[in-house]
C-alpha positions in Angstrom: 0.0 0.0 0.0 1.3 3.5 -0.9 2.2 5.8 2.0 0.0 8.8 1.8 1.7 12.0 2.9 -0.6 14.9 2.1 -4.3 15.4 3.2 -6.8 17.9 4.3 -8.7 17.7 7.6 -12.2 19.3 7.3 -14.3 18.0 10.1 -12.7 19.9 13.1 -10.3 22.7 13.1 -9.8 22.6 9.2 -6.2 22.4 8.2 -3.8 20.7 5.8 -1.7 17.9 7.1 1.6 16.5 5.8 3.5 13.4 6.9 7.2 14.3 6.3 10.2 12.0 6.8 13.0 12.7 9.3 16.0 10.8 10.6 13.7 8.8 12.9 12.6 9.2 16.5 15.5 9.7 18.8 13.8 7.8 21.6 12.5 4.6 19.9 11.7 2.8 23.1 7.9 3.1 23.2 6.6 -0.5 23.4 3.6 0.2 21.1 5.2 2.3 18.3 6.9 1.4 15.0 6.5 4.8 13.3 10.2 5.4 13.7 10.7 2.9 10.8 9.7 5.7 8.5 13.1 7.4 8.4 16.0 8.1 6.1 19.1 10.2 5.4 18.8 14.0 5.3 19.4 14.4 1.5 16.8 11.8 0.6 14.4 13.1 3.1 14.6 16.6 1.8 13.8 15.4 -1.7 10.7 13.6 -0.5 9.6 16.4 1.8 9.9 19.0 -0.9 7.6 17.0 -3.1 5.1 16.5 -0.3 5.1 20.2 0.7 4.6 21.2 -3.0 0.9 20.2 -2.5 0.3 22.7 0.2 -2.2 25.4 -0.8 -2.6 27.5 2.3 -6.4 27.5 1.8 -7.1 27.0 5.6 -4.2 29.1 6.9 -3.2 26.2 9.2 -1.0 23.2 8.6 -0.2 20.2 10.8 3.3 18.8 10.2 4.1 15.3 11.5 7.1 13.1 10.7 6.8 9.8 12.7 8.8 11.3 15.5 9.6 14.9 16.5 9.9 18.1 14.5 13.5 18.3 15.7 14.4 15.3 13.7 13.7 17.0 10.4 16.7 18.2 8.4 17.6 21.9 8.3 16.7 22.4 4.6 13.2 20.9 5.2 12.7 23.3 8.1 13.7 26.3 6.0 11.3 25.0 3.3 8.5 24.8 5.8 9.0 28.4 6.8 9.2 29.6 3.2 6.1 27.8 2.0 4.1 28.9 5.0 5.0 32.5 4.4 4.3 32.2 0.7 0.9 30.5 1.1 -0.3 32.7 3.9 -0.3 30.0 6.6 -0.1 31.6 10.1 -0.6 28.6 12.3 1.7 25.5 12.3 1.1 22.4 14.4 4.2 20.4 15.2 4.8 17.2 17.2 7.5 16.6 19.7 8.6 14.0 22.3 8.8 15.4 25.9 12.5 14.8 25.8 12.8 17.9 23.5 10.9 20.2 25.9 14.0 22.4 26.5 14.2 23.0 22.7 10.7 24.4 22.3 11.7 28.0 23.1 14.3 28.1 20.4 11.9 26.6 17.8 9.4 29.3 18.5 12.1 31.9 18.0 13.1 30.3 14.7 9.4 30.5 13.6 8.8 34.0 14.8 5.8 35.5 13.0 4.0 32.2 13.1 1.7 30.7 15.8 3.1 27.4 16.8 0.9 24.7 18.3 3.1 22.0 19.8 1.6 18.6 20.2 3.0 16.2 22.8 2.8 12.4 22.4 1.6 11.8 26.0 -0.6 8.7 25.5 -2.0 8.8 29.1 -1.7 10.7 32.3 -1.5 7.4 34.2 2.2 7.5 34.9 2.5 3.9 36.0 0.8 2.6 32.8 2.6 5.2 30.6 6.1 4.2 31.9 5.8 0.6 32.8 3.6 -0.6 29.9 4.0 2.0 27.2 7.7 2.8 28.0 7.0 6.3 27.0 9.9 8.1 28.7 8.0 10.8 30.5 8.8 10.3 34.2 7.1 13.5 35.3 3.8 12.9 37.2 2.4 16.4 37.6 -0.1 17.0 34.8 0.6 20.7 34.8 4.4 20.2 34.5 4.0 17.7 31.8 1.9 20.1 29.7 4.3 23.1 30.1 5.3 24.3 26.6 2.7 22.2 24.8 -0.7 23.3 23.5 -1.9 19.9 22.3 -1.5 16.2 23.1 -1.9 12.8 21.7 -3.6 10.0 23.7 -3.6 6.3 23.0 -6.6 4.1 24.0 -7.5 0.5 23.4 -4.7 -1.4 25.2 -5.2 -4.1 27.9 -5.0 -2.6 31.3 -6.9 0.6 30.4 -10.3 1.1 31.9 -13.3 3.4 31.5 -12.2 5.3 34.5 -8.6 5.8 33.2 -9.7 6.9 29.8 -12.3 9.2 31.2 -9.7 10.8 33.4 -7.3 11.2 30.5 -10.0 13.0 28.5 -10.9 15.3 31.3 -7.3 16.2 32.2 -6.4 16.5 28.6 -9.0 19.2 28.0 -8.0 20.9 31.2 -4.3 21.2 30.4 -4.3 21.4 26.6 -6.1 23.5 24.0 -6.8 20.4 21.9 -6.3 16.7 22.2 -6.2 13.8 19.8 -7.4 10.3 20.8 -5.7 7.5 18.8 -7.2 4.0 19.1 -4.5 1.3 19.1 -4.2 -0.5 15.8 -2.3 -3.6 14.8 1.4 -3.0 13.9 4.7 -4.7 14.0 5.2 -4.4 17.8 4.1 -7.0 20.4 1.4 -4.6 21.8 -2.0 -5.5 20.4 -5.3 -3.7 20.5 -7.7 -5.0 23.1 -11.2 -5.2 21.6 -12.9 -5.1 25.0 -11.2 -1.8 25.9 -12.0 -0.4 22.5 -15.6 -1.4 22.9 -15.8 0.3 26.3 -14.4 3.5 24.7 -16.8 3.4 21.8 -19.9 2.7 23.9 -19.2 5.1 26.7 -16.9 7.9 25.7 -17.0 8.2 21.9 -20.7 9.5 22.0 -19.7 12.2 24.5 -16.7 13.5 22.7 -17.4 12.7 19.0 -18.7 16.3 18.4 -16.3 18.1 20.7 -14.4 20.6 18.5 -11.4 20.3 20.7 -11.1 16.5 20.4 -9.9 14.7 17.3 -10.7 10.9 17.4 -8.8 8.5 15.2 -10.4 5.1 15.3 -7.9 4.1 12.6 -4.4 5.5 12.3 -5.1 6.7 8.8 -8.2 8.7 9.6 -6.4 12.0 9.0 -5.7 10.7 5.4 -1.9 10.2 5.9 0.1 7.1 6.6 -0.5 3.5 5.5 
C-alpha cells in the first residue's frame, strides 16, 4: 500500500496535514510504536519532503506537520522550506509534534518560527504515569499534569490497550481538556510491535466515551491511524 503523505482535515479545526520524513525518533523505546521505521538520510528526506510540501495550498491558513517522530528530527533544509512555504501560502498557524525529551528546545523553535503561531503537540498517550512508563515505556517520568503540559498546546492520547479502563480513559480526556487546548485520541491499531489492540477496551471507549466527545471541537478521534488521510 502506498504511503499517503498529504491530506486535508475538514471535520474539526480545518487544516492541511503532511507526513514528512526525518532521521527517525531519537527515543525509539515506546513499546507500542513502530512509526520510527519511517526514516531516512537527510538528503533523501529533503527530496521527499519537498515533493510532499509542494501540494500545500494554504487555503485553511493552518498546517499540521508530522514526521513519525519529533519536528526536531527534520533536516535543516526541510525546516527552511516549511518556513518559506508557510510565508508564501499565507499560513499563520503551524502544528508540530515533539517528544517530551525535547521540551528544552521548544523556546528556540518558537524563536526560529517568529511570526507564526506554533501549536506544539505532545505524544503523551496517558496521564496514568505507571501505565505510561511501565507498559508503554514512554519516557515521561514527570507525574504532575501541569508540569507535563508546560510548553505544549496539544497532546496525543492512546486508547485500546489491555489494562486501560473506562475510568482511566475518562480521566485522560478530562485532564487533557483541562491542560491542553486540543487533544487527539488514537485507538490502538495492529502494527509490528508485540502490543496488540484490546477489543474489549475499544468497545468500552466506543460505547461510553465516543458518543460524549465525538462532536467536541477540541477533540480529534482516530479510530484508525489513517483517519487523517496520511500514513498507511
